[in-house]
C-alpha positions as CSV (number, residue, x, y, z in Angstrom):
1,M,-53.1,48.7,-3.7
2,Y,-53.2,45.0,-4.5
3,N,-54.1,42.7,-7.4
4,T,-57.9,42.6,-7.5
5,R,-57.8,39.4,-9.7
6,V,-57.0,37.6,-6.5
7,T,-60.4,36.9,-4.9
8,Y,-59.6,34.6,-2.0
9,L,-59.8,36.7,1.2
10,G,-57.3,34.6,3.1
11,R,-54.7,35.0,0.4
12,I,-55.3,38.7,0.1
13,N,-55.0,39.3,3.9
14,F,-51.8,37.2,4.2
15,T,-50.2,38.8,1.2
16,I,-50.9,42.3,2.4
17,A,-49.6,41.4,5.9
18,H,-46.5,39.9,4.3
19,E,-45.7,43.1,2.3
20,I,-46.3,45.2,5.4
21,G,-43.7,43.0,7.1
22,H,-41.1,43.9,4.5
23,Y,-41.8,47.5,5.1
24,M,-41.8,47.3,8.9
25,M,-38.6,45.3,9.2
26,Y,-36.5,47.0,6.5
27,R,-38.0,50.4,5.7
28,E,-34.9,52.2,6.9
29,T,-32.3,50.0,5.2
30,I,-33.7,48.8,1.8
31,T,-35.3,50.5,-1.2
32,S,-38.7,49.9,-2.5
33,D,-37.1,48.3,-5.5
34,I,-36.0,45.3,-3.4
35,I,-39.5,45.0,-1.9
36,N,-41.1,44.9,-5.3
37,R,-38.5,42.6,-7.0
38,S,-39.9,39.1,-6.2
39,Q,-36.8,37.2,-7.3
40,S,-34.7,39.1,-4.7
41,N,-35.7,37.0,-1.7
42,I,-32.3,37.1,0.0
43,F,-31.0,40.2,1.7
44,Y,-27.6,40.8,3.2
45,K,-27.3,42.9,6.3
46,N,-24.0,43.4,8.1
47,G,-22.5,40.6,6.1
48,K,-25.2,38.1,7.2
49,Q,-27.5,36.4,4.7
50,R,-31.2,36.6,5.7
51,D,-34.2,35.1,4.0
52,I,-36.5,38.2,4.0
53,E,-39.4,36.3,2.5
54,A,-39.4,33.8,5.4
55,E,-39.2,36.8,7.8
56,A,-42.1,38.5,6.1
57,D,-44.2,35.3,6.3
58,N,-43.4,35.0,10.0
59,F,-44.5,38.6,10.5
60,A,-47.7,38.0,8.7
61,S,-48.4,34.9,10.7
62,H,-48.1,36.8,14.0
63,V,-50.2,39.7,12.7
64,L,-53.1,37.5,11.6
65,M,-52.9,34.6,14.0
66,S,-52.3,34.9,17.8
67,N,-50.1,32.1,19.1
68,R,-52.2,31.8,22.3
69,D,-55.6,31.7,20.5
70,F,-54.3,29.3,17.8
71,R,-53.1,26.9,20.5
72,E,-56.5,27.0,22.1
73,Q,-58.1,26.0,18.8
74,I,-55.8,23.1,18.1
75,D,-55.2,21.8,21.7
76,G,-56.2,18.2,22.0
77,H,-56.9,17.8,18.3
78,P,-54.7,15.7,15.9
79,F,-53.9,17.3,12.6
80,S,-56.8,17.5,10.1
81,F,-57.7,19.8,7.3
82,D,-61.0,20.4,9.2
83,I,-59.3,22.0,12.2
84,I,-56.9,23.9,9.9
85,S,-59.8,25.2,7.8
86,H,-61.5,26.3,11.0
87,C,-58.4,28.3,11.9
88,A,-58.1,29.8,8.4
89,D,-61.7,30.9,8.6
90,R,-61.3,32.2,12.2
91,Y,-58.3,34.4,11.3
92,R,-59.3,35.1,7.7
93,A,-56.0,33.7,6.6
94,S,-55.1,31.3,3.8
95,L,-55.2,27.5,4.4
96,T,-51.5,27.3,3.7
97,A,-50.8,30.0,6.2
98,A,-52.8,28.2,8.8
99,V,-50.9,24.9,8.1
100,L,-47.5,26.7,8.5
101,K,-48.8,28.3,11.8
102,W,-49.6,24.8,13.0
103,F,-46.1,23.7,12.0
104,N,-44.5,26.2,14.3
105,L,-46.6,25.2,17.3
106,T,-46.8,21.4,17.0
107,E,-44.4,18.9,18.7
108,H,-44.7,16.6,15.7
109,K,-42.1,16.4,12.9
110,A,-44.1,17.7,9.9
111,I,-43.6,18.6,6.3
112,A,-45.9,20.6,3.9
113,L,-45.5,20.6,0.2
114,L,-47.3,22.0,-2.8
115,S,-47.2,20.0,-6.0
116,E,-48.5,20.1,-9.5
117,D,-48.8,17.2,-11.9
118,G,-46.7,15.0,-9.6
119,I,-43.9,17.5,-9.3
120,I,-43.0,19.3,-6.0
121,C,-43.3,23.1,-6.4
122,W,-42.1,23.9,-2.9
123,F,-41.8,22.3,0.5
124,K,-41.2,23.3,4.1
125,S,-40.1,21.1,6.9
126,N,-40.7,22.4,10.4
127,D,-37.7,22.8,12.7
128,R,-38.1,19.4,14.4
129,A,-38.4,17.5,11.0
130,F,-35.4,19.4,9.6
131,R,-33.2,18.5,12.6
132,F,-34.0,14.9,12.0
133,G,-33.0,15.2,8.3
134,R,-36.6,15.0,7.0
135,Y,-36.6,17.3,4.0
136,F,-36.4,17.0,0.2
137,T,-33.3,17.9,-1.8
138,T,-33.4,20.8,-4.3
139,R,-30.4,19.8,-6.3
140,D,-32.5,18.4,-9.1
141,M,-34.7,20.6,-11.2
142,Y,-37.7,18.4,-10.7
143,N,-38.6,16.6,-7.5
144,K,-41.2,13.9,-8.2
145,L,-43.7,12.7,-5.7
146,P,-43.6,9.0,-4.7
147,L,-45.8,7.0,-7.0
148,A,-47.5,5.4,-4.0
149,S,-48.4,8.7,-2.4
150,M,-52.0,9.8,-2.2
151,A,-50.9,13.1,-3.7
152,V,-50.3,11.1,-6.9
153,K,-53.0,8.5,-6.9
154,G,-55.8,9.8,-4.7
155,K,-55.7,13.6,-4.7
156,F,-59.4,14.0,-5.3
157,S,-60.5,11.5,-2.6
158,C,-61.9,12.1,0.9
159,I,-59.7,9.3,2.1
160,A,-56.6,11.3,1.1
161,R,-58.0,14.4,2.8
162,D,-58.6,12.6,6.1
163,G,-55.2,11.1,6.2
164,V,-53.6,7.8,5.1
165,R,-50.9,6.0,7.0
166,H,-47.8,4.9,5.0
167,D,-44.9,2.7,6.0
168,S,-41.3,3.6,5.4
169,R,-41.3,2.3,1.8
170,V,-43.3,5.3,0.5
171,W,-41.8,8.6,1.7
172,F,-38.8,8.2,4.1
173,D,-36.8,5.2,5.3
174,N,-37.2,4.0,8.9
175,E,-40.2,6.2,9.5
176,D,-44.0,5.7,9.2
177,L,-46.1,8.8,8.6
178,I,-49.6,10.0,7.9
179,E,-50.2,11.8,4.6
180,Y,-53.0,14.4,4.3
181,T,-53.7,15.6,0.8
182,I,-56.2,18.0,-0.7
183,Y,-56.5,19.3,-4.3
184,S,-57.4,22.8,-5.4
185,K,-59.4,23.0,-8.6
186,E,-58.9,26.8,-8.7
187,Y,-55.1,26.6,-8.8
188,S,-54.8,23.0,-10.2
189,Q,-52.4,22.2,-7.3
190,T,-52.2,19.7,-4.5
191,L,-51.4,20.6,-0.9
192,T,-49.9,17.8,1.2
193,V,-49.1,17.6,4.9
194,L,-46.9,14.8,6.2
195,V,-47.0,14.1,9.9
196,L,-44.0,11.8,10.8
197,E,-43.5,9.2,13.5
198,D,-40.2,7.6,14.6
199,I,-39.8,3.9,13.9
200,I,-37.0,2.1,15.7
201,K,-36.0,-1.2,14.0
202,F,-34.3,-4.0,16.0
203,D,-34.2,-7.7,15.7
204,L,-35.7,-10.3,18.1
205,A,-32.3,-11.1,19.8
206,D,-31.9,-7.4,20.8
207,K,-35.4,-7.3,22.2
208,V,-34.8,-10.4,24.4
209,E,-31.5,-9.1,25.7
210,E,-33.1,-5.8,26.5
211,E,-36.0,-7.4,28.4
212,D,-33.5,-9.5,30.4
213,L,-31.9,-6.4,31.7
214,L,-35.2,-5.0,33.1
C-alpha cells in the first residue's frame, strides 16, 4: 500500500523501492516500527552507526537504474536537466533520483540542493566534492542561499535551467562552478545542481618562474 495522493510516477516508484530496501536489508534485525518511523533514520548494528535512509536510497537507485545503462545515456554529455529528465523518464524514476544517480557516476565535484523561499531544505555533495570540503554546514537552523545565485533571483528562467557560470564570489572561495536550477510549481521548491571546477590562483611572478623551469 502507498499514499495515493502522490501522483508523480517517478516518486511513487522510488519511494516503493526505497521501502523495499529497508525490508530487504534489515528484515531479520529490525522491527516494522523502525521502518515506519520516519524520524528514526539512524540504525546501530554491532555498535556501528549506519544511515539506513541513505542505504535504502542506494538500494532503490540500483533497482530502478542500471549503472551500465545509465552510463550509456550520459556518456559524452555534459550535465543538463534535459539529459537527466531523459533518464528519469527512461527508468520511471524521479528527477531527483536521476540527479543523485548521475552524482555517483560523474567524475565532477557536484552538489545538489533543494530549497524553499531562499532556504536550503537539504543538500548532498557527492564523494569527490565532499573530499574537497565542498558542502554546507548544518550547524545553523537556516542555511540561506547566496543572494547572487540563480536559485534566488532566476528560478523561473530558462537561463537558470540551462546553467549559469559563477565565479568564486558567489558559492565557494577559489572555485568557479556552473549552477543549474529548476523550480517545481507543484511542490513550490527549487532544485539546484552545482558542478564545480578547480581554480588555482597564483601571481605573475610565480607563473614566470614556473615557465623558466620548463
